[in-house]
C-alpha positions as CSV (number, residue, x, y, z in Angstrom):
1,M,13.6,-5.5,-25.7
2,E,10.8,-7.1,-23.8
3,T,11.8,-8.6,-20.4
4,K,11.1,-12.2,-20.0
5,K,8.4,-13.1,-17.5
6,K,9.6,-14.3,-14.2
7,G,6.7,-16.7,-13.6
8,G,3.0,-17.1,-13.8
9,F,0.0,-18.7,-12.2
10,S,-0.1,-22.5,-12.7
11,S,-3.9,-22.7,-13.0
12,S,-7.1,-20.8,-13.2
13,I,-8.0,-21.4,-9.6
14,G,-4.5,-20.1,-8.6
15,F,-5.2,-16.9,-10.4
16,V,-8.7,-16.5,-9.0
17,L,-7.6,-17.1,-5.4
18,S,-4.6,-14.7,-5.8
19,A,-6.7,-12.0,-7.4
20,A,-9.4,-12.5,-4.8
21,G,-6.8,-12.3,-2.1
22,S,-5.8,-8.9,-3.4
23,A,-9.4,-7.8,-3.6
24,V,-10.5,-9.3,-0.3
25,G,-8.7,-7.0,2.2
26,V,-9.2,-4.5,4.9
27,G,-11.5,-2.5,2.6
28,N,-14.0,-5.4,2.7
29,I,-13.9,-6.2,6.4
30,W,-13.4,-2.6,7.8
31,R,-14.5,-0.1,5.2
32,F,-17.6,-1.8,3.7
33,P,-19.5,-2.4,7.0
34,Y,-19.2,1.2,8.3
35,L,-20.2,2.6,4.9
36,A,-23.2,0.3,4.8
37,A,-24.1,1.4,8.4
38,Q,-24.0,5.1,7.6
39,D,-25.5,4.9,4.1
40,G,-28.9,3.3,4.8
41,G,-28.0,-0.4,5.1
42,G,-29.9,-2.2,2.4
43,L,-30.0,0.9,0.2
44,F,-26.2,1.0,0.1
45,L,-26.1,-2.8,-0.6
46,L,-28.5,-2.5,-3.6
47,V,-26.5,0.3,-5.1
48,Y,-23.2,-1.5,-4.5
49,L,-24.4,-4.8,-6.0
50,G,-25.7,-2.9,-9.1
51,L,-22.3,-1.3,-9.5
52,V,-20.4,-4.6,-9.0
53,L,-22.4,-6.3,-11.8
54,T,-21.8,-3.4,-14.2
55,F,-18.8,-1.2,-13.4
56,G,-17.0,-3.9,-11.4
57,F,-16.9,-6.3,-14.2
58,T,-16.0,-3.6,-16.7
59,L,-13.0,-2.3,-14.7
60,L,-11.7,-5.7,-13.9
61,A,-12.1,-7.0,-17.4
62,T,-10.2,-3.9,-18.7
63,D,-7.2,-4.3,-16.3
64,I,-6.8,-8.0,-16.6
65,A,-7.2,-8.1,-20.4
66,L,-4.6,-5.3,-20.7
67,G,-2.2,-7.3,-18.7
68,R,-2.7,-10.7,-20.3
69,R,-2.8,-9.5,-24.0
70,T,0.4,-7.4,-23.7
71,G,2.2,-9.6,-21.1
72,K,3.4,-6.3,-19.5
73,N,3.0,-4.7,-16.2
74,A,1.2,-1.4,-15.5
75,L,4.2,0.8,-15.9
76,N,4.7,-0.1,-19.6
77,V,1.4,-1.4,-20.8
78,F,-0.2,1.9,-21.9
79,G,2.9,3.2,-23.6
80,S,3.4,0.0,-25.5
81,L,-0.1,0.4,-27.0
82,H,0.1,4.1,-27.7
83,P,3.3,6.2,-27.1
84,K,1.4,9.3,-26.0
85,W,-0.3,7.4,-23.2
86,G,2.9,6.2,-21.4
87,F,2.2,8.8,-18.7
88,L,-0.8,6.8,-17.5
89,G,1.5,3.8,-16.7
90,K,3.7,6.1,-14.6
91,M,0.6,7.5,-12.8
92,T,-0.6,3.9,-12.2
93,F,2.7,3.0,-10.7
94,L,2.4,5.8,-8.2
95,V,-0.7,4.4,-6.6
96,P,0.8,1.2,-5.1
97,A,4.0,3.1,-4.4
98,I,2.0,5.5,-2.2
99,I,-0.2,2.8,-0.7
100,M,2.8,0.7,0.3
101,T,4.0,3.6,2.5
102,Y,1.1,3.2,4.9
103,Y,-0.7,-0.2,4.2
104,S,2.0,-2.1,6.2
105,V,1.4,0.5,9.1
106,I,-2.3,-0.5,9.2
107,G,-1.2,-4.1,8.9
108,G,1.0,-3.6,11.9
109,W,-1.9,-2.2,13.9
110,I,-4.0,-5.3,13.0
111,T,-1.0,-7.5,14.0
112,K,-0.8,-5.8,17.3
113,Y,-4.5,-6.4,18.1
114,M,-4.1,-10.0,17.0
115,V,-1.2,-10.5,19.4
116,V,-3.1,-8.7,22.2
117,Y,-6.1,-11.2,21.8
118,L,-3.8,-14.2,21.4
119,T,-2.1,-13.4,24.6
120,G,-5.3,-12.9,26.6
121,Q,-5.2,-9.1,26.8
122,G,-8.4,-8.4,25.0
123,M,-9.9,-6.6,28.0
124,A,-7.1,-4.0,27.8
125,A,-7.9,-3.3,24.2
126,A,-11.5,-2.4,25.1
127,Q,-10.4,0.4,27.4
128,D,-10.9,4.1,26.3
129,G,-7.7,5.6,24.8
130,Y,-6.0,2.2,24.2
131,F,-5.8,2.6,20.4
132,T,-4.7,6.2,20.5
133,S,-2.0,5.3,23.1
134,F,-0.7,2.6,20.9
135,I,-0.4,4.5,17.6
136,T,1.1,7.5,19.3
137,S,3.9,5.5,21.0
138,K,7.3,5.8,19.3
139,A,8.4,2.1,19.2
140,S,5.5,-0.3,19.3
141,P,3.8,0.6,16.0
142,I,7.2,0.3,14.2
143,V,7.9,-3.1,15.6
144,F,4.5,-4.6,14.6
145,M,4.8,-2.9,11.2
146,L,8.1,-4.5,10.5
147,L,6.8,-7.9,11.5
148,F,3.9,-7.6,9.1
149,L,6.1,-6.2,6.3
150,A,8.6,-9.0,6.8
151,V,5.9,-11.7,6.1
152,T,4.7,-9.7,3.1
153,A,8.1,-9.4,1.6
154,F,8.8,-13.1,2.2
155,V,5.7,-14.2,0.2
156,V,6.6,-11.8,-2.7
157,Y,10.3,-12.9,-2.5
158,S,9.2,-16.5,-3.0
159,G,7.7,-15.8,-6.5
160,V,4.4,-16.0,-8.2
161,E,3.7,-19.7,-8.2
162,E,5.7,-20.8,-5.1
163,G,4.9,-17.6,-3.1
164,I,1.7,-15.7,-4.0
165,E,-0.3,-18.6,-5.5
166,R,0.6,-21.1,-2.9
167,F,0.0,-18.6,0.0
168,S,-3.4,-17.7,-1.5
169,K,-4.5,-21.3,-1.9
170,L,-3.5,-21.9,1.7
171,V,-5.1,-18.9,3.4
172,M,-8.2,-18.0,1.3
173,P,-10.3,-21.0,2.2
174,G,-9.5,-20.5,5.9
175,L,-10.3,-16.8,5.7
176,I,-13.8,-17.5,4.1
177,F,-14.5,-20.2,6.8
178,L,-13.6,-17.7,9.6
179,I,-15.8,-15.0,8.2
180,I,-18.8,-17.3,7.8
181,G,-18.3,-18.7,11.3
182,I,-18.2,-15.3,13.0
183,A,-21.1,-14.0,10.8
184,V,-23.3,-16.9,11.9
185,F,-22.3,-16.4,15.5
186,S,-23.2,-12.7,15.4
187,L,-26.8,-13.6,14.5
188,T,-27.2,-15.6,17.7
189,L,-26.2,-12.7,20.0
190,K,-28.7,-11.1,22.4
191,N,-28.4,-8.3,24.9
192,T,-30.6,-6.3,27.3
193,D,-29.3,-2.8,28.0
194,A,-29.7,-0.7,31.2
195,A,-33.0,0.7,29.9
196,G,-34.5,-2.8,29.4
197,T,-34.3,-2.7,25.6
198,V,-33.6,-6.1,24.1
199,R,-31.5,-6.2,21.0
200,T,-30.7,-9.3,19.0
201,G,-28.4,-10.2,16.1
202,L,-31.3,-10.9,13.9
203,K,-32.6,-7.3,14.5
204,G,-29.2,-6.0,13.7
205,L,-29.3,-8.1,10.5
206,A,-32.6,-6.4,9.6
207,V,-31.0,-3.0,10.1
208,Y,-28.2,-4.1,7.8
209,L,-30.3,-5.6,5.0
210,I,-33.5,-3.6,4.9
211,P,-33.2,-0.3,2.9
212,D,-33.6,2.8,5.0
213,L,-35.2,5.5,2.9
214,T,-35.8,7.9,5.7
215,G,-35.0,11.5,4.6
216,L,-33.7,10.3,1.3
217,T,-33.0,13.1,-1.1
218,F,-31.2,13.3,-4.4
219,S,-28.1,14.7,-2.8
220,R,-28.0,12.0,-0.2
221,F,-28.5,9.3,-2.9
222,L,-25.7,10.8,-4.9
223,K,-23.5,10.6,-1.8
224,I,-24.4,6.9,-1.4
225,L,-23.7,6.3,-5.0
226,L,-20.3,7.9,-4.8
227,D,-19.5,6.0,-1.6
228,A,-20.4,2.8,-3.2
229,M,-18.3,3.6,-6.3
230,S,-15.3,4.6,-4.3
231,Q,-15.6,1.4,-2.3
232,L,-15.8,-0.6,-5.5
233,F,-12.4,0.2,-6.8
234,F,-10.9,0.4,-3.3
235,S,-12.2,-3.2,-2.9
236,L,-11.6,-4.7,-6.3
237,S,-8.0,-3.4,-6.6
238,V,-8.7,-1.8,-10.0
239,S,-6.9,1.2,-11.5
240,M,-3.8,0.7,-9.4
241,G,-1.9,-1.7,-11.6
242,I,-2.4,-4.8,-9.4
243,M,-4.9,-6.5,-11.7
244,I,-2.9,-5.6,-14.8
245,T,0.1,-7.2,-13.2
246,Y,-1.8,-10.3,-12.2
247,G,-3.4,-10.4,-15.7
248,S,0.1,-10.6,-17.2
249,Y,0.7,-13.8,-15.3
250,V,-2.5,-15.5,-16.6
251,K,-2.2,-18.2,-19.3
252,K,-4.1,-17.9,-22.6
253,D,-6.2,-21.0,-22.0
254,V,-7.9,-19.5,-18.9
255,N,-11.5,-18.3,-19.4
256,L,-11.3,-14.7,-18.3
257,N,-15.1,-14.3,-18.3
258,R,-15.5,-17.0,-15.7
259,S,-12.4,-16.1,-13.7
260,I,-13.5,-12.4,-13.4
261,S,-17.0,-13.4,-12.3
262,Q,-15.5,-15.7,-9.6
263,I,-13.3,-12.8,-8.4
264,E,-16.4,-10.6,-8.2
265,L,-18.2,-13.3,-6.3
266,F,-15.4,-13.8,-3.8
267,D,-14.9,-10.1,-3.2
268,T,-18.6,-9.2,-2.9
269,G,-19.5,-12.2,-0.9
270,V,-16.8,-11.4,1.7
271,A,-17.9,-7.8,1.8
272,L,-21.6,-8.8,2.4
273,L,-20.5,-11.4,5.0
274,A,-18.3,-8.8,6.8
275,G,-21.3,-6.5,7.2
276,M,-23.3,-9.4,8.5
277,M,-20.5,-10.3,10.9
278,I,-19.9,-6.8,12.3
279,I,-23.1,-4.7,12.1
280,P,-25.4,-7.1,14.1
281,A,-22.7,-7.6,16.8
282,V,-22.2,-3.8,17.2
283,Y,-25.9,-3.2,17.1
284,V,-26.6,-5.8,19.9
285,F,-24.2,-4.2,22.4
286,S,-24.0,-0.6,21.2
287,G,-27.2,0.1,19.3
288,T,-27.4,2.3,16.2
289,E,-25.0,4.8,18.0
290,G,-22.2,2.2,17.9
291,M,-22.8,1.6,14.2
292,A,-22.1,5.3,13.5
293,Q,-18.5,5.1,14.7
294,G,-17.2,5.1,11.1
295,P,-13.4,4.4,10.5
296,S,-12.8,3.7,14.2
297,L,-15.2,0.8,14.2
298,M,-12.6,-1.9,14.0
299,F,-10.0,-0.7,16.6
300,V,-12.3,1.1,19.1
301,S,-15.9,-0.2,18.8
302,L,-15.3,-3.9,18.2
303,P,-13.0,-4.5,21.1
304,K,-15.7,-3.1,23.3
305,V,-18.2,-5.4,21.7
306,F,-15.9,-8.4,22.3
307,D,-15.4,-7.4,25.9
308,A,-19.2,-7.2,26.4
309,M,-19.6,-10.7,25.2
310,G,-17.7,-12.1,28.2
311,G,-15.5,-15.2,27.9
312,V,-16.6,-16.1,24.4
313,G,-15.6,-12.6,23.3
314,I,-11.9,-13.5,23.7
315,V,-12.3,-16.4,21.3
316,V,-14.3,-14.3,18.8
317,G,-11.7,-11.5,19.1
318,I,-8.9,-13.9,18.4
319,A,-10.7,-15.3,15.3
320,F,-11.6,-11.9,14.1
321,F,-8.2,-10.3,14.2
322,V,-6.5,-13.4,12.8
323,M,-8.9,-13.2,9.9
324,V,-8.4,-9.5,9.4
325,A,-4.6,-9.9,9.6
326,V,-4.8,-12.6,6.8
327,A,-7.0,-10.3,4.7
328,A,-4.6,-7.4,5.1
329,L,-1.6,-9.6,4.3
330,T,-3.1,-10.9,1.0
331,S,-3.8,-7.3,-0.1
332,C,-0.4,-6.0,0.9
333,V,1.3,-8.9,-1.0
334,S,-0.5,-7.8,-4.2
335,V,0.6,-4.2,-3.7
336,M,4.2,-5.1,-3.2
337,E,4.1,-7.6,-6.0
338,T,3.0,-4.8,-8.4
339,L,6.0,-2.7,-7.4
340,V,8.4,-5.6,-7.6
341,A,7.0,-6.7,-11.0
342,N,7.3,-3.2,-12.4
343,C,10.8,-2.6,-11.1
344,M,11.9,-6.0,-12.5
345,E,10.9,-4.8,-16.0
346,L,12.2,-1.3,-15.5
347,F,15.7,-2.3,-14.2
348,H,15.9,-5.8,-15.6
349,A,16.7,-7.1,-12.1
350,P,16.0,-10.5,-10.6
351,R,13.0,-11.0,-8.3
352,K,14.8,-11.8,-5.1
353,K,17.1,-8.7,-5.3
354,T,14.1,-6.5,-6.3
355,S,12.0,-7.8,-3.5
356,L,14.6,-7.1,-0.9
357,V,15.2,-3.5,-2.2
358,I,11.4,-2.8,-2.3
359,G,11.0,-4.3,1.1
360,M,13.7,-2.1,2.6
361,L,12.4,1.1,1.0
362,S,8.9,0.2,2.2
363,A,10.2,-0.2,5.7
364,V,11.8,3.2,5.7
365,S,8.8,5.0,4.3
366,A,6.5,3.1,6.8
367,V,8.6,4.2,9.7
368,V,8.1,7.8,8.6
369,I,4.3,7.2,8.6
370,C,4.5,5.7,12.0
371,L,6.3,8.8,13.3
372,G,3.5,10.9,11.8
373,Y,1.5,10.2,15.0
374,N,4.2,11.5,17.4
375,V,7.5,13.1,16.3
376,L,6.2,14.2,12.8
377,Y,2.7,14.9,13.9
378,F,0.8,17.7,12.0
379,E,-2.7,18.4,10.9
380,F,-3.3,19.2,7.2
381,P,-6.6,20.4,5.6
382,L,-7.5,18.1,2.7
383,P,-9.4,19.3,-0.5
384,N,-12.4,17.1,0.5
385,G,-13.0,19.2,3.6
386,Q,-11.4,16.7,6.0
387,T,-8.3,17.2,8.2
388,G,-5.6,14.6,8.2
389,Q,-2.3,13.5,9.6
390,L,0.6,12.1,7.4
391,L,-1.1,8.7,6.9
392,D,-4.4,10.4,5.9
393,V,-2.6,12.6,3.4
394,M,-1.0,9.6,1.7
395,D,-4.4,7.8,1.7
396,Y,-6.1,10.8,0.2
397,A,-3.4,11.2,-2.5
398,S,-3.7,7.5,-3.6
399,N,-7.3,6.5,-3.0
400,S,-9.3,9.7,-3.2
401,F,-7.3,11.7,-5.9
402,L,-5.2,9.4,-8.1
403,L,-7.5,6.3,-8.2
404,P,-10.6,8.1,-9.7
405,L,-8.4,10.1,-12.0
406,I,-6.5,7.0,-13.3
407,C,-9.8,5.1,-13.6
408,L,-11.2,8.0,-15.7
409,L,-8.2,8.0,-18.0
410,T,-8.2,4.2,-18.3
411,C,-11.8,4.3,-19.4
412,I,-11.0,6.9,-22.0
413,F,-8.0,4.9,-23.2
414,A,-9.9,1.6,-23.4
415,G,-13.1,3.1,-24.8
416,W,-11.7,5.6,-27.3
417,V,-8.0,5.0,-28.0
418,I,-7.6,1.2,-28.3
419,Q,-11.4,0.7,-28.6
420,P,-13.6,-1.8,-26.7
421,D,-13.2,-4.5,-29.4
422,W,-9.5,-4.8,-28.4
423,I,-10.6,-5.8,-24.9
424,V,-13.4,-8.0,-26.2
425,E,-11.0,-10.0,-28.5
426,E,-8.8,-10.8,-25.5
427,M,-11.8,-11.8,-23.4
428,E,-12.9,-14.2,-26.2
429,T,-9.4,-15.7,-26.6
430,G,-9.6,-19.5,-26.5
431,G,-13.1,-19.6,-28.2
432,Y,-14.9,-18.2,-25.1
433,T,-17.9,-15.9,-25.5
434,F,-18.0,-12.5,-23.8
435,R,-21.7,-12.2,-23.2
436,R,-21.5,-8.8,-21.6
437,K,-19.5,-7.2,-24.4
438,K,-22.3,-4.8,-25.5
439,I,-22.9,-3.4,-22.0
440,Y,-19.1,-3.3,-21.6
441,A,-18.7,-1.1,-24.6
442,V,-21.5,1.3,-23.4
443,I,-20.1,1.6,-19.8
444,I,-16.4,2.0,-20.8
445,R,-17.1,4.6,-23.4
446,Y,-19.9,6.7,-21.9
447,I,-21.2,5.9,-18.4
448,A,-17.9,5.2,-16.6
449,P,-16.1,8.4,-17.7
450,V,-19.0,10.6,-16.6
451,L,-19.3,8.9,-13.2
452,M,-15.5,9.0,-12.7
453,T,-15.4,12.7,-13.5
454,V,-18.1,13.4,-10.8
455,I,-16.2,11.3,-8.2
456,F,-12.9,13.0,-9.1
457,L,-14.4,16.4,-8.8
458,Q,-16.0,15.6,-5.5
459,S,-12.7,14.2,-4.1
460,A,-10.8,17.2,-5.4
461,G,-13.2,19.4,-3.4
462,C,-14.9,20.9,-6.5
463,L,-18.4,19.4,-5.6
464,R,-19.7,19.7,-2.1
């Protein structure tokens, strides 16, 4: 017997802002800028934009159409359409379950930095070893993680319309405003280093936007392509059940074509602005060397940049970490909502009780991840050639291994099992026209499976 839905989005804009809130997260503001910096600036941007307009729309359309047409969440949607494909729903359920173990830990780190800047301690955050000292301490990371997780659980506990939709409508406009404001400010920066070299924000913008073709080879271009593709589904929240769940809450009179295009616009616009916000500022005070810091850019390099700005850096630091905290929260809400929605269907349990149970389980697992930097510390060689701690292992399992595999299987399912016309029919429900249906069919059946196979093999360590 099908479980009755426990709510839905009240409007198209509510759906778009909620889905955009899921897509616009730490991946846009933290991961996108450092990938752009290391992958040739404008060259990475061109590749990424091309993928968004083709693969991005294809993957989003597939997930959202699956959810809306069946009215089911990711755990049951595949098995309801073909009994032999029920395993894919279970695999999809695993991704948010694994992500939830560590996303609130990262959210806690961001919350810590937000509090540090709000209390006027930004100078301390710029000191060498500050971040390492914080994450290796036994109590502080757990406290801030629990604070972040409590807010996340409260939003999900409040429901779809009263919780997720209302929260997204409230915070998303402010988030966009903050990003634009800091991005514009970054372009006005100017600094002269000890050697007398003058660097400006506009020069940093040129480094960000102008394609760098120096030493470009086929293997390097393939790496940029794979980085852009991995960023795409990391950013758009596809193939992890989130957009299937949100799709199941969308009313039939909503124009999915327009809504998906708006989600793409929000997500890509925020990613591009994040690069314009971070890369020029880092370039002005740290040069190209500072831009090469990679994943440590947010917690190590940027506090040093804010400190170098002087008094205004405190204000910018506050605005930045408030903005990142909001972005992390909207994404974490979508991950927890997917788990809650699936468990509501699985156990026929009410939302409030399910939210509390998932919240407590998430807290326990996140405490274990926090302890992975001290009591439970170990170093583990990963198949992609990197070495990681407990958080890195969970991140690899979800984002580098399961995501490309699930995306590959979903493309095969949509392209060859239920056929593209099944998705097209849902996209055209309400008399709307799916103008990209021909390119959708080609990508979902032929191009996406090939590219996903390459990405999966690379992540599994088979291609180096």
